[in-house]
A tleap script that builds the chain and sets N, CA, C and O, in Angstrom:
source leaprc.protein.ff14SB
mol = sequence {
  NMET SER LYS GLY CYS LEU ARG THR LEU ARG
  TYR LEU LEU ASP GLU ALA VAL ASP ASP ALA
  LEU ASP MET GLY SER ASP SER LEU THR LYS
  GLU GLN ILE SER SER THR PHE SER ASP LEU
  TYR PRO ASP VAL ASP ASN PRO PHE GLU LYS
  PRO LEU ASP GLU ILE MET ALA CYS GLU VAL
  GLU ASN TYR SER LEU TYR ASP LYS SER LYS
  GLY THR ASP LEU ASP ALA ILE ILE PRO THR
  LYS PHE THR ASP LYS VAL PRO LEU SER GLN
  LEU LEU ARG CLYS
}
set mol.1.N position { -37.545 -35.374 -26.970 }
set mol.1.CA position { -36.604 -36.411 -27.288 }
set mol.1.C position { -36.177 -36.325 -28.738 }
set mol.1.O position { -35.005 -36.547 -29.046 }
set mol.2.N position { -37.086 -36.010 -29.630 }
set mol.2.CA position { -36.753 -35.985 -31.056 }
set mol.2.C position { -36.360 -34.595 -31.542 }
set mol.2.O position { -35.874 -34.453 -32.665 }
set mol.3.N position { -36.559 -33.568 -30.719 }
set mol.3.CA position { -36.290 -32.172 -31.098 }
set mol.3.C position { -37.011 -31.798 -32.388 }
set mol.3.O position { -36.510 -30.997 -33.177 }
set mol.4.N position { -38.172 -32.374 -32.596 }
set mol.4.CA position { -38.949 -32.034 -33.778 }
set mol.4.C position { -38.589 -32.823 -35.014 }
set mol.4.O position { -39.158 -32.594 -36.081 }
set mol.5.N position { -37.653 -33.751 -34.893 }
set mol.5.CA position { -37.235 -34.553 -36.044 }
set mol.5.C position { -38.069 -35.835 -36.090 }
set mol.5.O position { -37.883 -36.740 -35.277 }
set mol.6.N position { -38.975 -35.897 -37.038 }
set mol.6.CA position { -39.881 -37.041 -37.121 }
set mol.6.C position { -39.144 -38.344 -37.446 }
set mol.6.O position { -39.600 -39.420 -37.059 }
set mol.7.N position { -38.028 -38.260 -38.142 }
set mol.7.CA position { -37.245 -39.461 -38.449 }
set mol.7.C position { -36.737 -40.120 -37.159 }
set mol.7.O position { -36.755 -41.344 -37.036 }
set mol.8.N position { -36.289 -39.305 -36.205 }
set mol.8.CA position { -35.811 -39.818 -34.927 }
set mol.8.C position { -36.955 -40.471 -34.150 }
set mol.8.O position { -36.789 -41.550 -33.581 }
set mol.9.N position { -38.103 -39.818 -34.131 }
set mol.9.CA position { -39.272 -40.363 -33.450 }
set mol.9.C position { -39.718 -41.670 -34.096 }
set mol.9.O position { -40.044 -42.632 -33.400 }
set mol.10.N position { -39.732 -41.702 -35.420 }
set mol.10.CA position { -40.131 -42.914 -36.134 }
set mol.10.C position { -39.182 -44.074 -35.840 }
set mol.10.O position { -39.623 -45.213 -35.688 }
set mol.11.N position { -37.886 -43.789 -35.759 }
set mol.11.CA position { -36.904 -44.820 -35.441 }
set mol.11.C position { -37.175 -45.415 -34.055 }
set mol.11.O position { -37.167 -46.634 -33.887 }
set mol.12.N position { -37.415 -44.551 -33.067 }
set mol.12.CA position { -37.725 -45.032 -31.715 }
set mol.12.C position { -38.986 -45.892 -31.728 }
set mol.12.O position { -39.004 -46.982 -31.157 }
set mol.13.N position { -40.028 -45.406 -32.375 }
set mol.13.CA position { -41.294 -46.150 -32.400 }
set mol.13.C position { -41.169 -47.460 -33.173 }
set mol.13.O position { -41.757 -48.464 -32.771 }
set mol.14.N position { -40.417 -47.470 -34.272 }
set mol.14.CA position { -40.192 -48.720 -35.021 }
set mol.14.C position { -39.526 -49.768 -34.138 }
set mol.14.O position { -39.938 -50.928 -34.112 }
set mol.15.N position { -38.497 -49.347 -33.419 }
set mol.15.CA position { -37.784 -50.275 -32.538 }
set mol.15.C position { -38.675 -50.744 -31.380 }
set mol.15.O position { -38.645 -51.916 -31.004 }
set mol.16.N position { -39.460 -49.828 -30.821 }
set mol.16.CA position { -40.355 -50.182 -29.713 }
set mol.16.C position { -41.429 -51.165 -30.182 }
set mol.16.O position { -41.760 -52.108 -29.463 }
set mol.17.N position { -41.972 -50.951 -31.379 }
set mol.17.CA position { -42.970 -51.872 -31.924 }
set mol.17.C position { -42.345 -53.250 -32.148 }
set mol.17.O position { -42.959 -54.269 -31.831 }
set mol.18.N position { -41.126 -53.284 -32.695 }
set mol.18.CA position { -40.437 -54.569 -32.880 }
set mol.18.C position { -40.264 -55.291 -31.549 }
set mol.18.O position { -40.499 -56.496 -31.452 }
set mol.19.N position { -39.849 -54.543 -30.518 }
set mol.19.CA position { -39.676 -55.146 -29.193 }
set mol.19.C position { -41.000 -55.673 -28.649 }
set mol.19.O position { -41.055 -56.767 -28.089 }
set mol.20.N position { -42.064 -54.892 -28.815 }
set mol.20.CA position { -43.382 -55.302 -28.323 }
set mol.20.C position { -43.857 -56.564 -29.054 }
set mol.20.O position { -44.399 -57.475 -28.427 }
set mol.21.N position { -43.660 -56.618 -30.360 }
set mol.21.CA position { -44.065 -57.810 -31.124 }
set mol.21.C position { -43.245 -59.030 -30.720 }
set mol.21.O position { -43.774 -60.138 -30.634 }
set mol.22.N position { -41.948 -58.826 -30.473 }
set mol.22.CA position { -41.094 -59.929 -30.024 }
set mol.22.C position { -41.568 -60.498 -28.686 }
set mol.22.O position { -41.398 -61.688 -28.420 }
set mol.23.N position { -42.165 -59.643 -27.842 }
set mol.23.CA position { -42.667 -60.087 -26.541 }
set mol.23.C position { -44.099 -60.602 -26.632 }
set mol.23.O position { -44.676 -61.015 -25.626 }
set mol.24.N position { -44.675 -60.581 -27.831 }
set mol.24.CA position { -46.037 -61.076 -28.013 }
set mol.24.C position { -47.102 -60.124 -27.511 }
set mol.24.O position { -48.227 -60.541 -27.234 }
set mol.25.N position { -46.764 -58.860 -27.391 }
set mol.25.CA position { -47.700 -57.868 -26.883 }
set mol.25.C position { -48.719 -57.480 -27.958 }
set mol.25.O position { -48.394 -57.423 -29.144 }
set mol.26.N position { -49.952 -57.214 -27.529 }
set mol.26.CA position { -51.013 -56.792 -28.441 }
set mol.26.C position { -50.999 -55.295 -28.722 }
set mol.26.O position { -51.566 -54.836 -29.713 }
set mol.27.N position { -50.347 -54.538 -27.842 }
set mol.27.CA position { -50.314 -53.086 -28.008 }
set mol.27.C position { -48.980 -52.548 -27.519 }
set mol.27.O position { -48.222 -53.245 -26.845 }
set mol.28.N position { -48.709 -51.322 -27.863 }
set mol.28.CA position { -47.479 -50.648 -27.466 }
set mol.28.C position { -47.762 -49.801 -26.233 }
set mol.28.O position { -48.680 -48.981 -26.231 }
set mol.29.N position { -46.976 -50.001 -25.192 }
set mol.29.CA position { -47.182 -49.272 -23.940 }
set mol.29.C position { -46.071 -48.248 -23.719 }
set mol.29.O position { -45.013 -48.298 -24.346 }
set mol.30.N position { -46.346 -47.331 -22.820 }
set mol.30.CA position { -45.354 -46.324 -22.443 }
set mol.30.C position { -44.116 -47.008 -21.858 }
set mol.30.O position { -42.994 -46.556 -22.087 }
set mol.31.N position { -44.311 -48.077 -21.116 }
set mol.31.CA position { -43.195 -48.790 -20.513 }
set mol.31.C position { -42.298 -49.413 -21.583 }
set mol.31.O position { -41.075 -49.415 -21.444 }
set mol.32.N position { -42.902 -49.942 -22.650 }
set mol.32.CA position { -42.108 -50.526 -23.731 }
set mol.32.C position { -41.323 -49.447 -24.480 }
set mol.32.O position { -40.166 -49.655 -24.843 }
set mol.33.N position { -41.953 -48.303 -24.706 }
set mol.33.CA position { -41.252 -47.201 -25.362 }
set mol.33.C position { -40.102 -46.728 -24.474 }
set mol.33.O position { -39.005 -46.463 -24.966 }
set mol.34.N position { -40.350 -46.622 -23.178 }
set mol.34.CA position { -39.326 -46.198 -22.232 }
set mol.34.C position { -38.145 -47.164 -22.227 }
set mol.34.O position { -36.991 -46.738 -22.233 }
set mol.35.N position { -38.431 -48.452 -22.217 }
set mol.35.CA position { -37.379 -49.468 -22.226 }
set mol.35.C position { -36.554 -49.397 -23.510 }
set mol.35.O position { -35.326 -49.482 -23.471 }
set mol.36.N position { -37.225 -49.243 -24.630 }
set mol.36.CA position { -36.531 -49.131 -25.909 }
set mol.36.C position { -35.675 -47.874 -25.940 }
set mol.36.O position { -34.542 -47.909 -26.419 }
set mol.37.N position { -36.206 -46.763 -25.434 }
set mol.37.CA position { -35.441 -45.516 -25.382 }
set mol.37.C position { -34.162 -45.722 -24.569 }
set mol.37.O position { -33.086 -45.295 -24.989 }
set mol.38.N position { -34.273 -46.372 -23.410 }
set mol.38.CA position { -33.099 -46.623 -22.563 }
set mol.38.C position { -32.070 -47.490 -23.269 }
set mol.38.O position { -30.866 -47.283 -23.117 }
set mol.39.N position { -32.543 -48.461 -24.043 }
set mol.39.CA position { -31.626 -49.320 -24.792 }
set mol.39.C position { -30.906 -48.547 -25.902 }
set mol.39.O position { -29.706 -48.725 -26.110 }
set mol.40.N position { -31.642 -47.693 -26.609 }
set mol.40.CA position { -31.068 -46.959 -27.737 }
set mol.40.C position { -30.196 -45.780 -27.307 }
set mol.40.O position { -29.190 -45.474 -27.948 }
set mol.41.N position { -30.585 -45.131 -26.229 }
set mol.41.CA position { -29.898 -43.917 -25.781 }
set mol.41.C position { -29.559 -44.025 -24.288 }
set mol.41.O position { -30.140 -43.309 -23.472 }
set mol.42.N position { -28.628 -44.909 -23.926 }
set mol.42.CA position { -28.349 -45.148 -22.498 }
set mol.42.C position { -27.767 -43.944 -21.753 }
set mol.42.O position { -27.880 -43.871 -20.529 }
set mol.43.N position { -27.155 -43.008 -22.461 }
set mol.43.CA position { -26.534 -41.856 -21.808 }
set mol.43.C position { -27.417 -40.608 -21.793 }
set mol.43.O position { -26.964 -39.532 -21.405 }
set mol.44.N position { -28.683 -40.750 -22.216 }
set mol.44.CA position { -29.602 -39.619 -22.284 }
set mol.44.C position { -30.705 -39.812 -21.240 }
set mol.44.O position { -31.216 -40.918 -21.064 }
set mol.45.N position { -31.067 -38.723 -20.549 }
set mol.45.CA position { -32.188 -38.803 -19.601 }
set mol.45.C position { -33.429 -39.273 -20.340 }
set mol.45.O position { -33.778 -38.734 -21.390 }
set mol.46.N position { -34.087 -40.268 -19.793 }
set mol.46.CA position { -35.257 -40.862 -20.426 }
set mol.46.C position { -36.499 -40.020 -20.111 }
set mol.46.O position { -36.959 -40.011 -18.969 }
set mol.47.N position { -37.047 -39.312 -21.106 }
set mol.47.CA position { -38.216 -38.468 -20.843 }
set mol.47.C position { -39.467 -39.278 -20.516 }
set mol.47.O position { -40.427 -38.735 -19.968 }
set mol.48.N position { -39.468 -40.565 -20.844 }
set mol.48.CA position { -40.636 -41.399 -20.577 }
set mol.48.C position { -40.689 -41.864 -19.121 }
set mol.48.O position { -41.660 -42.489 -18.697 }
set mol.49.N position { -39.636 -41.553 -18.362 }
set mol.49.CA position { -39.604 -41.902 -16.937 }
set mol.49.C position { -39.811 -40.684 -16.046 }
set mol.49.O position { -39.790 -40.804 -14.821 }
set mol.50.N position { -40.010 -39.520 -16.642 }
set mol.50.CA position { -40.167 -38.287 -15.873 }
set mol.50.C position { -41.628 -37.873 -15.802 }
set mol.50.O position { -42.411 -38.174 -16.703 }
set mol.51.N position { -41.993 -37.180 -14.722 }
set mol.51.CA position { -43.329 -36.586 -14.685 }
set mol.51.C position { -43.428 -35.521 -15.779 }
set mol.51.O position { -42.429 -34.898 -16.138 }
set mol.52.N position { -44.609 -35.323 -16.293 }
set mol.52.CA position { -44.832 -34.397 -17.403 }
set mol.52.C position { -44.308 -32.992 -17.118 }
set mol.52.O position { -43.772 -32.339 -18.013 }
set mol.53.N position { -44.457 -32.523 -15.885 }
set mol.53.CA position { -44.042 -31.157 -15.557 }
set mol.53.C position { -42.520 -31.000 -15.445 }
set mol.53.O position { -42.038 -29.878 -15.289 }
set mol.54.N position { -41.753 -32.095 -15.521 }
set mol.54.CA position { -40.296 -32.017 -15.455 }
set mol.54.C position { -39.625 -32.166 -16.824 }
set mol.54.O position { -38.405 -32.047 -16.935 }
set mol.55.N position { -40.407 -32.420 -17.844 }
set mol.55.CA position { -39.841 -32.622 -19.177 }
set mol.55.C position { -39.544 -31.275 -19.819 }
set mol.55.O position { -40.415 -30.411 -19.916 }
set mol.56.N position { -38.297 -31.114 -20.256 }
set mol.56.CA position { -37.871 -29.911 -20.960 }
set mol.56.C position { -37.792 -30.254 -22.447 }
set mol.56.O position { -37.344 -31.339 -22.817 }
set mol.57.N position { -38.226 -29.334 -23.286 }
set mol.57.CA position { -38.249 -29.603 -24.720 }
set mol.57.C position { -37.877 -28.351 -25.499 }
set mol.57.O position { -37.945 -27.230 -24.995 }
set mol.58.N position { -37.487 -28.579 -26.731 }
set mol.58.CA position { -37.218 -27.468 -27.640 }
set mol.58.C position { -37.895 -27.788 -28.960 }
set mol.58.O position { -38.413 -28.887 -29.161 }
set mol.59.N position { -37.883 -26.828 -29.839 }
set mol.59.CA position { -38.458 -27.045 -31.160 }
set mol.59.C position { -37.529 -26.461 -32.206 }
set mol.59.O position { -36.609 -25.707 -31.889 }
set mol.60.N position { -37.777 -26.813 -33.437 }
set mol.60.CA position { -36.937 -26.321 -34.524 }
set mol.60.C position { -37.210 -24.845 -34.757 }
set mol.60.O position { -38.354 -24.430 -34.941 }
set mol.61.N position { -36.149 -24.067 -34.747 }
set mol.61.CA position { -36.267 -22.644 -35.059 }
set mol.61.C position { -36.046 -22.428 -36.563 }
set mol.61.O position { -36.802 -21.706 -37.213 }
set mol.62.N position { -35.010 -23.060 -37.098 }
set mol.62.CA position { -34.712 -23.026 -38.534 }
set mol.62.C position { -34.197 -24.399 -38.949 }
set mol.62.O position { -33.294 -24.946 -38.315 }
set mol.63.N position { -34.764 -24.945 -39.999 }
set mol.63.CA position { -34.308 -26.245 -40.490 }
set mol.63.C position { -32.973 -26.104 -41.212 }
set mol.63.O position { -32.604 -25.014 -41.650 }
set mol.64.N position { -32.257 -27.212 -41.331 }
set mol.64.CA position { -30.967 -27.189 -42.011 }
set mol.64.C position { -31.144 -26.761 -43.468 }
set mol.64.O position { -32.179 -26.997 -44.090 }
set mol.65.N position { -30.113 -26.137 -43.974 }
set mol.65.CA position { -30.132 -25.624 -45.343 }
set mol.65.C position { -28.843 -26.007 -46.051 }
set mol.65.O position { -27.839 -26.328 -45.415 }
set mol.66.N position { -28.885 -25.968 -47.351 }
set mol.66.CA position { -27.691 -26.158 -48.162 }
set mol.66.C position { -27.459 -24.866 -48.926 }
set mol.66.O position { -28.262 -24.486 -49.777 }
set mol.67.N position { -26.353 -24.192 -48.618 }
set mol.67.CA position { -26.035 -22.910 -49.238 }
set mol.67.C position { -25.008 -23.141 -50.350 }
set mol.67.O position { -23.828 -23.354 -50.073 }
set mol.68.N position { -25.451 -23.098 -51.582 }
set mol.68.CA position { -24.586 -23.385 -52.732 }
set mol.68.C position { -23.459 -22.372 -52.894 }
set mol.68.O position { -22.464 -22.662 -53.558 }
set mol.69.N position { -23.598 -21.198 -52.303 }
set mol.69.CA position { -22.586 -20.160 -52.474 }
set mol.69.C position { -21.326 -20.416 -51.644 }
set mol.69.O position { -20.315 -19.742 -51.840 }
set mol.70.N position { -21.374 -21.373 -50.727 }
set mol.70.CA position { -20.221 -21.682 -49.885 }
set mol.70.C position { -19.206 -22.475 -50.694 }
set mol.70.O position { -19.559 -23.101 -51.694 }
set mol.71.N position { -17.962 -22.453 -50.273 }
set mol.71.CA position { -16.879 -23.066 -51.021 }
set mol.71.C position { -16.925 -24.582 -51.118 }
set mol.71.O position { -16.830 -25.126 -52.218 }
set mol.72.N position { -17.066 -25.273 -50.003 }
set mol.72.CA position { -17.049 -26.735 -50.028 }
set mol.72.C position { -18.395 -27.278 -49.582 }
set mol.72.O position { -19.220 -26.557 -49.022 }
set mol.73.N position { -18.601 -28.563 -49.840 }
set mol.73.CA position { -19.866 -29.187 -49.446 }
set mol.73.C position { -20.087 -29.101 -47.939 }
set mol.73.O position { -21.210 -28.857 -47.496 }
set mol.74.N position { -19.036 -29.296 -47.146 }
set mol.74.CA position { -19.183 -29.244 -45.688 }
set mol.74.C position { -19.533 -27.840 -45.211 }
set mol.74.O position { -20.323 -27.678 -44.282 }
set mol.75.N position { -18.949 -26.827 -45.840 }
set mol.75.CA position { -19.270 -25.444 -45.465 }
set mol.75.C position { -20.681 -25.058 -45.890 }
set mol.75.O position { -21.301 -24.181 -45.288 }
set mol.76.N position { -21.183 -25.714 -46.922 }
set mol.76.CA position { -22.492 -25.362 -47.475 }
set mol.76.C position { -23.647 -25.843 -46.607 }
set mol.76.O position { -24.766 -25.348 -46.740 }
set mol.77.N position { -23.393 -26.797 -45.724 }
set mol.77.CA position { -24.464 -27.332 -44.873 }
set mol.77.C position { -24.619 -26.444 -43.642 }
set mol.77.O position { -23.711 -26.329 -42.819 }
set mol.78.N position { -25.775 -25.830 -43.539 }
set mol.78.CA position { -26.109 -25.020 -42.368 }
set mol.78.C position { -27.002 -25.889 -41.483 }
set mol.78.O position { -28.113 -26.236 -41.885 }
set mol.79.N position { -26.529 -26.250 -40.275 }
set mol.79.CA position { -27.283 -27.198 -39.449 }
set mol.79.C position { -28.605 -26.634 -38.930 }
set mol.79.O position { -28.815 -25.421 -38.906 }
set mol.80.N position { -29.477 -27.526 -38.522 }
set mol.80.CA position { -30.748 -27.142 -37.927 }
set mol.80.C position { -30.486 -26.359 -36.645 }
set mol.80.O position { -29.607 -26.713 -35.859 }
set mol.81.N position { -31.245 -25.307 -36.443 }
set mol.81.CA position { -31.125 -24.496 -35.234 }
set mol.81.C position { -32.362 -24.726 -34.378 }
set mol.81.O position { -33.490 -24.669 -34.868 }
set mol.82.N position { -32.138 -24.988 -33.086 }
set mol.82.CA position { -33.221 -25.265 -32.154 }
set mol.82.C position { -33.398 -24.118 -31.172 }
set mol.82.O position { -32.457 -23.374 -30.895 }
set mol.83.N position { -34.605 -23.980 -30.650 }
set mol.83.CA position { -34.866 -23.005 -29.596 }
set mol.83.C position { -34.253 -23.507 -28.298 }
set mol.83.O position { -33.851 -24.667 -28.209 }
set mol.84.N position { -34.177 -22.643 -27.292 }
set mol.84.CA position { -33.741 -23.071 -25.974 }
set mol.84.C position { -34.777 -24.032 -25.408 }
set mol.84.O position { -35.952 -23.980 -25.773 }
set mol.85.N position { -34.327 -24.916 -24.508 }
set mol.85.CA position { -35.263 -25.851 -23.874 }
set mol.85.C position { -36.134 -25.101 -22.878 }
set mol.85.O position { -35.660 -24.261 -22.112 }
set mol.86.N position { -37.413 -25.425 -22.910 }
set mol.86.CA position { -38.397 -24.853 -21.993 }
set mol.86.C position { -39.257 -26.002 -21.459 }
set mol.86.O position { -39.269 -27.082 -22.049 }
set mol.87.N position { -39.966 -25.790 -20.368 }
set mol.87.CA position { -40.860 -26.843 -19.884 }
set mol.87.C position { -41.870 -27.220 -20.971 }
set mol.87.O position { -42.365 -26.356 -21.695 }
set mol.88.N position { -42.164 -28.496 -21.076 }
set mol.88.CA position { -43.081 -28.988 -22.092 }
set mol.88.C position { -44.438 -28.300 -22.020 }
set mol.88.O position { -45.042 -28.012 -23.053 }
set mol.89.N position { -44.916 -28.036 -20.819 }
set mol.89.CA position { -46.213 -27.371 -20.659 }
set mol.89.C position { -46.210 -25.994 -21.323 }
set mol.89.O position { -47.220 -25.581 -21.894 }
set mol.90.N position { -45.092 -25.287 -21.252 }
set mol.90.CA position { -45.002 -23.963 -21.885 }
set mol.90.C position { -44.965 -24.103 -23.402 }
set mol.90.O position { -45.566 -23.295 -24.110 }
set mol.91.N position { -44.279 -25.102 -23.903 }
set mol.91.CA position { -44.190 -25.316 -25.342 }
set mol.91.C position { -45.551 -25.690 -25.933 }
set mol.91.O position { -45.883 -25.278 -27.045 }
set mol.92.N position { -46.329 -26.463 -25.195 }
set mol.92.CA position { -47.631 -26.910 -25.690 }
set mol.92.C position { -48.682 -25.803 -25.657 }
set mol.92.O position { -49.732 -25.942 -26.286 }
set mol.93.N position { -48.433 -24.735 -24.958 }
set mol.93.CA position { -49.383 -23.615 -24.876 }
set mol.93.C position { -49.418 -22.797 -26.152 }
set mol.93.O position { -50.376 -22.063 -26.394 }
set mol.94.N position { -48.397 -22.913 -26.958 }
set mol.94.CA position { -48.304 -22.095 -28.178 }
set mol.94.C position { -49.423 -22.378 -29.134 }
set mol.94.O position { -49.488 -21.774 -30.205 }
savepdb mol mol.pdb
quit
């Protein structure tokens, strides 16, 4: 879900914790995280509703860079490159 970006994961967890506290919950559950994910990303398949063997994931191959030799600021930003999606079980074997 986060593609290796901890900021994205932290945002989801912050929102899920806020929702759990608003409901008076003592702990954060998978169901609360799933509900928050659906609220934040309604057009994305919710990985928290899938069986573990059906989750596809990728990881960061190269992080974004700023290349000062490029002409403009927009050209200088080289975006993060991700690997192809593979089953989560295969990714965790590494």
